[in-house]
N, C-alpha and C positions, 0 to 999 in steps of 0.2 A: 606559570600555566597558568591559562583564563580557565575556570569552573563555570560551564554552562549546565543552567537550574530552569525547568520547565516551573512556572507561576500558576498556583491554582489550579485548576481545572484543563487545562489547556491538551495539547496530543502529547504521546506519552516518547520520550526521544529515547532513542534506541543507547546503548554504551557499546561502545567499541572491544570486540575480541579479538583484533591482530594482537598478532606478537609483540608489536612495537608497546601499543595499547596498554597490555597486559604488564610489559617490565614494570618493575619498581624505580622510581624518579621522573626524570622529565626524557620528554622525546619528541621531537619538531611535529609529526603526524599525531601526535594528541592531541593536540588545538583543533589541527586541523580536518582529523576525523569527528571529534567532537562537533565542530560548525560543520560540517558534511551531515552529518545525522540532524543536527537543528535544523537546518535547512530542508532534506528532506521531509521533514515531521509538518513543515507547512504546506506543502504537497496534495494535489490527489494523489488515487491509487497507481493512474495510468501515465502520471508525471513522473512519479518515483522509479515505475520501471523506465522509463525512456532513458532518466538524470542517473542511474546507476548503469545501465546499459552502457551509454558513452563514456561514463568515467573506466570501465571495466573495459571496453575497447581501446581507452585511451594507456592502460598498460599493458595490453598483450597478453604475450600468453600468460595464465595464471592471475589473471582479472577477475575472472568472476565470482573465482574464489576469495580470495583477494577479496572486494565488494561486498562476499556474500558475508566476509566477516565484522567487517567494517560497518556493514547498514541493517543485519542480520534478516537479509530478506534472501532467500531462496533462490538458490541456485538455476531452476527451474522456472522462476518467475525473470530472473537476468536472463536469460534465453530469449522468453517471450518478446521483452523491452529490446534487442536483438532484431529479433526477427520483424516485430515491428518498423520499427526504425528502416531495417533494409527491403521492410516492402515499400517503401515512404508515406508509412500512417495511412493510405487510402481504403484498410476497412474501418480507420476507427472513429467515431463520431466529432465533431467539431460543438465546443460546448456544454458538452455532457459526460460523464464519465462513463455510463452504461452504455449498452447496442441499445438500439431503441429493440421494446418488447423482452429485457430484460428485469430481471425481478421480480418479485410478489405482485399477483392479479389485484387491482380492487376487490375489498368483499362484494359490491354490487354486482362487478361481472359476472362474480365466478356463481352461478344461478343456480347450484344444485346446494350450496352452500349456504345459499340466500333464501332459499324456499325451506330447508332445515329447518333454520333459526325462526322463519314464519311460522314453522308447523309447531315447533318448542313452544312458541309464545301463547300461538292458540291453544294451544293443551294445558300453557298454567293455568290461564283464564277461564277455562271449563271447570277447575277445580273451584 
């Protein structure tokens, strides 16, 4: 069996928890699951979600549970990927991982926090 090891500070590669990979000895799926997890480690979060959702759909009944064991991805995340694919990815941005407006606002735009920092700075210079 080929062993896949992450070198350096690269992305963490999930170790499959399916029954085939947990058994002692070689199993044909061990290499396949290791390669799938290596591949997924190089994708961004939405690409991983979509890829795993497609693989789960290919397996049919029980596919989401199986892919959750293989990849460590939560079943709700796989469901979300399936739903996004069913909708044709129409609500997903192209060329970015997060929707516009997501994430933390820059400090410069947060006027209350900015004003508080200015006030603290002025108070420290007065003493």
